N, C-alpha and C positions, 0 to 999 in steps of 0.2 A: 676663100675656101668654099667649095660648092656644097649644095644641100645634101647630096648623097653621102659625102664624107662626114658632114655634120650628123646625119642620121646614124651612120656607123658608130661614131664616137658616143652618141647618146645611148645607143643600145649597149655598147661596151661598158659605159659608166654605170648603167642600170644593172648589168650583170655583175660587175665588180661589187656594187653596193649590196646586192642580194647575197652574194657568196660570202662577203665579209661579215654581214649581219648574222647569217646562219651559222658560220663557223664560230663566231664569237659567242653566240648563244650556247653552242656545244661546249665551249670553253668554260662558261659559267656553270654549266651542269656537271661536267666531268673533271674540271680543274686540272687539265693537262697542259703543260707548258707549250708543247708543239702546236696545240690548237690556237693559242694566243699568237704565236708567231705567224701561223697561216692567216689568221684574221688580220693581223697587221699588214701582211703582204698584200692582201687584196684591198685593204684600205689605202695602202700606198699606191697601188695600181689605179684606184679610183681617183686619187689626187693627180697622178701622172696624166691620166687621160683627160681629166678636167682642165689641167694646165695646158695640155696640148691643144685642146679645143679653144681655150681662151686666147692663147698665144697666136693660134692660126687666125682667129677672127680679128684680133686687134692688128696683127701684122698685115692682113689682107686689106684692112680699111686705111691704115696709116702709111703702109709701105716702109716702115722703119722698125728695125729689130735691135737697135743699139741704145734706145732710151733707158734711163734707170728703171722705169716700170717694167720694160720688156726683159731687161737683164735679171731683175728680181724674180719675175715669173718663170724665166728659163731656169734660174737657180733652183727654185722650188720644184719645177718639173723634173729636172735631171736627178735631183736628190731623191725624189719620190720613186723615180724609175729604178735607180740603183738599189734603194732600200727594199723595193718590192722583190727584187731578186734575192737579196741577202736574207730577208725574213723567210722567204719560201724555202730556201736551202737550209737555214738554221732549224726551221720547224721539222723538215724532213729528217735531218740528222738526229734531232732530239727524239723523234719517234723511235728510231732504232737504238739510240744510245741515250736514255733518259738522264744519265749522270755523266755523259761524255763531255759536255760543255758547261762550265760554271758561269755564273752571272758576269764575272769580270771579263771572261773571254768573249762572251756575247757582246758586251759593251764595247770591247776593243774592236771587234769585227765591224760593228755598226759605225764606230768613229772612223775607221779606215775607209769604209764605204762612203760616208758623208764627205770626208776630206777629198777623196778621189773625184766624186761627183762635182764638188765645188770647184776644184781646179779645172776640170774639163769644161764646166759651164762658164768660167770666167775667161778662158782662152779666146782671144779675138772678139770678146763680147762688146767692145766699144769701137771696133774698127768697121766703118761703113763699107770698106772694100773687102772685108774678110768673110763675107756671107757664106761662100762655098766652104771655106775651111772650117768656119764656125759650125755650120750644120753637119758637115761631114764628121768632125770630131765628136760632136754631141751625139748624133744618131749612130754613127759607126761604132764608137766605143761601147755604147750601151748595147747595141745589137750583138757585137762580136763577143764582148765579155759575158754578156747575159747568155748568149748561145752556148759558149763553152761551159758555163756554170750549169746550165740545164742538161747538157749532155753528160757531164760528170755525175750530176744527180740521178739521171736516168740509169746510168751504169750502176750506181750505188743501190738504187731501188731494185733493179733486176737481180743483183747478186743476193738479195734477201727475200726474193719472192717465194711464197709457198704455193702449192698447187691450188689451194682453195681461196686464194686472195684475188678476187676480181678487182677490187679497188686498187691494189698495187699495180696490176697489169695496166689498168686504164691510166693511172698517174704516170707510170714509167714510160708508156708509149707516148703519151701527150708530151711529157718532158723531152723525150728524144726527138719527136717531130718538131716541136717548138724550138729546141736547141739547134737543130740542123737549119731550120728556116731562118732563125735570128743570126746565126753565125754566118750564113751565106749572105744575108743582107748587109751585115756588118763588114764582111769582106768586100762587097761591091762598093760600100760607102768609102772605105779606106782606100780603095783603088783609085778613086777620083782624085785624091791628093796627088797621086803620081801620074795624072794626066789621062786616066781611063775615061771612056765615055760614060755619061750618066743616063743614057737613054734606056738601057736595060733596067736599071734601078728604078727609073721613073715609071716604067710600065708595070713593075712588080709591087710598088707601094700600095696602089688601090687593092691589089689581091692580098697584101699583107693585112690590111684592115679587116677584110672579110675572114681571113684565116684566124686572126686574133678573136674575132667575134665568135668563132666556133671553138677555139682552143681554150678560152678562159672558162666557159661553162663546163667544158669537158674535164678540165683540171679540177674545178670546184666539185663537180659530181664525183669524180674519182676519189678526191680527198674525203668527202662525206661517206662514201661507200667504204673506203679504207678504215675510217674511224669506226664506223658501225661494226665492221668485221673485227677490228682490233679489240673493241670493247666486248663483243660477243665472245671472242676467244678467251679474254681474261675472265669473263663471267663463267665460261665453261670450266676453266681451270679451278676457279673458286668452288663451283658446284661439285666438281670431281673431288676436291679436297674435303668438302663438307660431307660428301657421300661416303668417303673412306675414313673420315675422322675417327670413327669407332673401331676401325680395323688397323690403324696405323700408329706407330710410336712417334710422338711429336718431336723428340730430340734427334733421332737418327733417320727418320723417314722409312724405316723398315716396317714390316707388319708387326702388330702387337700379338698377344696371346690369342685373342679372338680371331684375328686375321690368319694366324698360323694354323689354328684348328680348322678354319674354313678350307685352307689349302689341302690339309690332310684329308678332310672329308671329301673334297672333290676328287682327289686322287683315288681314294677308296671306291668311290662310285664309278669312276672310269674303268677300274680294273676289277670289277665285281666278280667276273667269271674267269679271271686269269690267275696264274700262280706267281705273279710278280711280287717282289719284295723291295722295300726301301729301308734305308737306315735313317732313323730320326736321331739327330745329334744335338746335345745341349752343351754349350761352352760357357764356362764361368771363369772370371779373373780371380786368381789366388790373391788374397789379402788386398782387396781393392781399396780398403780404408787407408792402407799405407800409401797408395798412389795419390789418393785425395789429400793426404797430409803433405805429400811431397810437392804436388803441383797445384793444390787448391781445388775447390769445388768446380770452378770453371774449367780448369785444366783437366779435371777428372771427366767432365762432360766431353771435352775435346778428345780424350782418349777413347771414350765410348763411340763417338762419331767416327773417329779414325778406324777403329776396329770394324764398325759396321760397313764402312766404305771398302775396307780390305776384304771382308767377307763377300760383299756384293760384287766387287771387281773380279775376284778369283773364281767365284762359283757362277755368278751371272745367271743366265737362263737355265743352266743345268741343275739348278737347285731352287729352294725357296728359303729366304732368310727372314729372321724375325728377332726382335728383342722382347723377351718374355717379361723381364723385370730386372731392375737394378743393373747388375753387371752380367746377367745371364742372357746369352744369345742362343738361337736355335736355327738349325738348317736341315734340309733333307738331302740325302745322297741317293740318287736313283740311277737306273740304267747301268752304264759301265762304271760309274763312280761308287756304286753300292758295294763296297768291300772294306775290310778292316784296314788294309794298307792305306786307303784314302783317308780314313779317320785319323791315322797316325800322321799322315801328311798334313792334314788340317791342323793338328796340334802344333807341329813345327812351324807352319805358316803363321798362325795367330800369335805365337810366342816371340816373333821377331820384334826388335825394338821399334818404337814409334818416335817421331820427332814432333814434339809439341812446343810451340813458341821457341823454336831454334834449340830446344833441349831434348836430348835423347832420353826416352823413358823406357826402361826395361820392364817387361811384364812377364808374369808366369800364368799359364792357362791350364785349366783342367777340363777334361771332356768326359761326359757320360753319354753313351749311345745304346740304342737297342734296335733290333729288327722289327719291322711292321709289315703285315700283310693286309689285304683289303678287308679281311674279316676281323681284324683286331680292333678293340675299343680304343678310341683316340685318347681319352683321359687316362686309361690304364697304361697306354704306351708312353705318355709324357711322364707319368709317375715312375715308370721303370727307368726312363732316361735320367730323371731327377735323382733317383736312388743311386744310379751308377755315378752321377756327377758328384754327389755328396760323399760317396764312398771314396772316390778318387781324391777328393780334398782331405778327407780324414786320413788317408794313407800318405799325406805329405804334399799332395798336389803335383803339378807338372807332369801329369800322366793322363792317358786316354784309356777308359775302361768300357768294355761292352757289358751290358746288363747280365747279371747272373742271379738266379733265384736265391742263392745263399747270402746275398748282400743284405744288410740290415734294412728293415722297412722304415720309410720316412713317414712322418705324419703329414696328412694333407692340410691344405691351408685352412679349411673350415674347422677341422679338429684343433689345429693350433690356435685359431682365433677364439674358439670356445674355451680352451685352456687358459689363454691369457686374460680373457674377460673374467673368468672364474677366479684367476689368481688375484686380480684387482679387488674383486668383491670379497673374497675370503682372506684378504690380507696375507697372501703367501709371500709377498716381497718383504725383504728385510734390509735394513740399512747397515752398512759396514763403514768404518771410519779409517782414514789414513792420515797420520799426523803431518802437519806442516811446521817445520822447525825454523827458528831464527838462525840465520847464517853466522852471525857474530857471537851471540850468546849461547847457542845450542839449546835454547829453551823452546818448549812447545808453544806455538802461537795459536794453533787451532787445528781443525780437522777438515778434510773434504769427505762428503758423503758419497759413497760408491755402493749402489744397490746390488742385491743378489736376489735371485728367484729361488725360493725354497720349494722346489718341485716335489710333489708327494712321492714320485717314483724315482726321479733322477738326482735328488739331493740339491745342494746349492749350485746354481748355474750362474756363471759370470755374465756381465752385461752384454758381451758380443753374442751370447746365445739367444737373447730375447729382445734387445733394443731395436735391431733392424726390423723385426717382425711387428713390434709395437708401432714403429713408424709407418710401415706398410699398411697396417690396419687402422691408421689414424688415431691411435690410442695414446700417443706421446703426450699431448697436453694434459690428459687426465692423469697420466703417470707422473708428469712434472708437478702437478698440483699435489698429488699424494706425497711426493718426496719433500716438497716445501712444507707441508703440514708436519711431517716427521721431524724436520729440522727445527721448526718453531717449537714443537712440543719438547724436543730435547733441550733447546736453549732455556726454555722456561723451567724444565726440571733441574737444570744445572744452577739455577739462580742462587740456591742456598748451599752449594757444595764447593769443593776446591776447584771445580771446572768453570766457575762463574765468569772468569775473564777470557775464556777461550772462544775463538770464532768458529763458525760453521759455514762451510761453502757448499751450496747445493746447485746441481747442474740444471740448466734450462735449455731445452732443445730448440732447434730452429723452428720446429712446428709450434711449440708452446709460445715462442717469442712473438708469433704473429696470430695467435689464436684468441678469439674473443672470449671464449669460455674461461681460459686461463687468466686473461687480463681483467676480467670482471670479478673473479673470485680471489685472486692472489692478494690484492690490496688489503682486504679484511683480515686475511691470515697474517700478513706482515704487521699490520697495525696492532694485532693482539700482543706483540712483543713489548709494546710500550717503550720504555727507556732503554731496553736491551736490543733494539732494532739494529744498532750500529755493529752488533756482533754477527749479523747475518750477511753472508756474501752470496749474491746471485751470480753464478758462473756460466758464461756462454763462450762457445768456441769462436775464434776469429771468423771462420767461414760462416757460422750461423749469424753473427752480427752483421756481416757484410752481404749476406745473401739478398736481403732487401734493405738497402741502406737506410732509406727514410723510415720505413716501418720499424726496423730494428732499433734505430736511434730513438724514435718516439716511445717505444715500449720500454726501453732501458731507462729513459728519462722518467717515465711514470714510476717505475720501481725505485729508482734512485731518489726521487723526490719524497718518497715515503720514509726514507732514512736508511734503506738497505744499501750495502756496498755492492759495487759491480766489479767482477773479476773477468778479465779477458783471457780465455784459455787457449792453448795450442798456438800461441802467437808465433808468427813466422812461417806457418804452413800454407797460408792462403794469400790474401791480398797484401798484407804487410804495408799498408799505406800509413805513413806517419801523420798525414793530414787527417785520416780517419781516426787514428789513435788520439789525436789532439781533440777532435770534436766529440768522440764518444765519451759518455760519463763513466770511464773505467777508473776505479780506485786501485786496481791491482792488475799487473800483467804477468802471465805465466808463460815463460818461453818453452816451446815444445821440446820434448825429450830428444828429438832428432838433432837439435843444436848441442845438447849435452853429450850425446854419443860421439859427435864429430869434434867437439872442442879439444879432446885429448890429443888427437892426431892431426888436426887441421888448423894451421896457423891463420888461414883466412877467416875461419869460423870464430876463432878467439878474437881476432881483430874486430869483426862485426859486433860481437857481444860487448867488447870493451867500449864500443862507440854507442851502442843502443841502450845498454843498461843505464849508464849515467844520464842519457837523454830522457829516458822514461822517468827516471827519478827527478830530474829537473822539472818535468811536467806534473810532479806531485803524485806519482804512482809508485806503489811498492812493486818490486820485481822478484819473481819466484823462478827458481830453476827446477823443472820437473824431471823425473826419471833419474835421479842420482842413485847409482848402484855401487860405486867403488869409492875408495878413499881418495884416489887421484882426482876423480870428478868432483868430490867434495872440496878438495883443496883449491882446485881451479875455480870453482864457483865462488868460493870465499875470496880469492884473489881478484876476481873480476868485479866483485862488489854486489852480488845478489843479496837482497834483503832476507829472503827466506828460501828454504830447501824442502823438497818433497821427493820421496822415492824409496825404493826397497832397501837402501842402505840403512835407513832407520827402522822401517816397519812396513809390512804388507798390510792391505786393508784388513781390519779386524772387527769383530762384533763389538757392540757398545760396551758391554760389561768388560770385555778385554781391554778396550780403550781406556776405561777408567782405571783399571789396574796398571796399565802401561804408564799413565801419567804419574802414578804413585811409586813406580819402580825406580830405585836409585841408579840402576845399571841400564836404563832404557836407551842410552846412547850407543850401546853396542849394536853392531849391525845385526838385523834380523836374519835368522837362518832359514 
């Protein structure tokens, strides 16, 4: 082997070493799988070139290529050459499809590569007369297959090129040129087997070395530029997300209230001197709690996301879409869309069924809308739309209403927050009790506490009127603690009365379940019960318990270890995992009223209950049927084997004094009217 070829090999080896080291360093920094494959590719190229240099030197001195040493070196050389191609292509594919190839598939590709290279390297390896065939197969196969692979990779790169990607252009072009050059040399090599002249190939081999000397650094440079552009693009996306994080809703990706107000403000500024008008629309889901109970909290989130996508797809750039809070969305109808007919069209569109987890979910939607000019106050406009939306819901929902001044005025958020805080401080909340009856003996086993807000102007308000607002204002943990205090106080009061054996169940919200303030103060309140602590039930909904499984389990174990009982409410509306049921410290399971409503007319529901109720009991848990309203439901619950019954069939929630009288009434088993 002459000195010029040796010098070319040495330059190529040095280039491969530098490129492999630089790319591997980038892999250590960025932890991207495609970088590791690229680094391995150039490391394999380094081995291939080193083996080619060594084989050439030894062969030139000994004149023999069939000794065990030469066969072994050729085996390493060809395997490295094939692996260099495979790793380069794998890395490029993983850049576009990070999850497109799993580890098992990568290993399989590399095993096939090594097997093919080994077979080719061993053909005619010990035949002294087979030098031409041996070299032709080894070099020709690598050139030809490698060339095809690089051309396919080039096509793949060009199909995914963006205008700003210089690195992709460099890599794609280099792949294409290298692929054409290698495929042509491979073709010439393979032609020799069929008697073609080798003179053209011999004249091109020195040029091939020079070409590779240029193409390897070009590919390496292109890959580095590509990497830097790729990471810069990802960093820009993250920066944009962070820049808009205060203006976007994390669940749906739509604008939040702040972002929506910015859109309205920009529109008003753009049309300051014109007479243009837009319609500001607020959409709310009717009885969204029912949907959450039906498909669970995660399913409810999927419903919100699906509605957001529908709103965005149908209105697109002709509008501005936002999620203001909970299940309330907003949009703007402008230009040709700004008319009442379009508002009604939107109502019909949003009320179409959704398919969540292969299940059809029927939803009802209400709309409140109002006109806005560039001179109107944004906050006032949103309040008008909100008034129209709430009035539409008060009228039964499933309708779209334009704002009218005669509609009742809604309290703004700040006023409502002040009222609720004042209600907690002035003890305007009262506890009401609903009895829980034994299924077999028809005796009262205890009560569930259901709070009411004794509003100074509006009278007693049910939970759905204030609990969502308490949650939105992050006051639920404080309210949960107050309710727990009332339960403990009542149990201590009953100590020396006829009520001393009755249990009390107090609800704990998802927010309270994970709140440090609640978990720090609740233990001391519970401990004050002393030996009567076993009469206290902490009741959490299934969705609350599963919302953060580890945190929920830890909190419930803390309360359970103090001696309080745990009751799992609304069972069957959310996750319904028997594995979770087994692991959570639940002493009582309350089946949601939706099961009770269906069991009278649905054989499948009855079958499910007949399986689950005994199973829960075998796990050592009492089972309660919620929402019993008819004698037929009572009989079915009794036949299925429920331990306890709760519902309007016996009594509606009542004041504490009325509950005491109820216990003492001999005719209390008559259905409440």
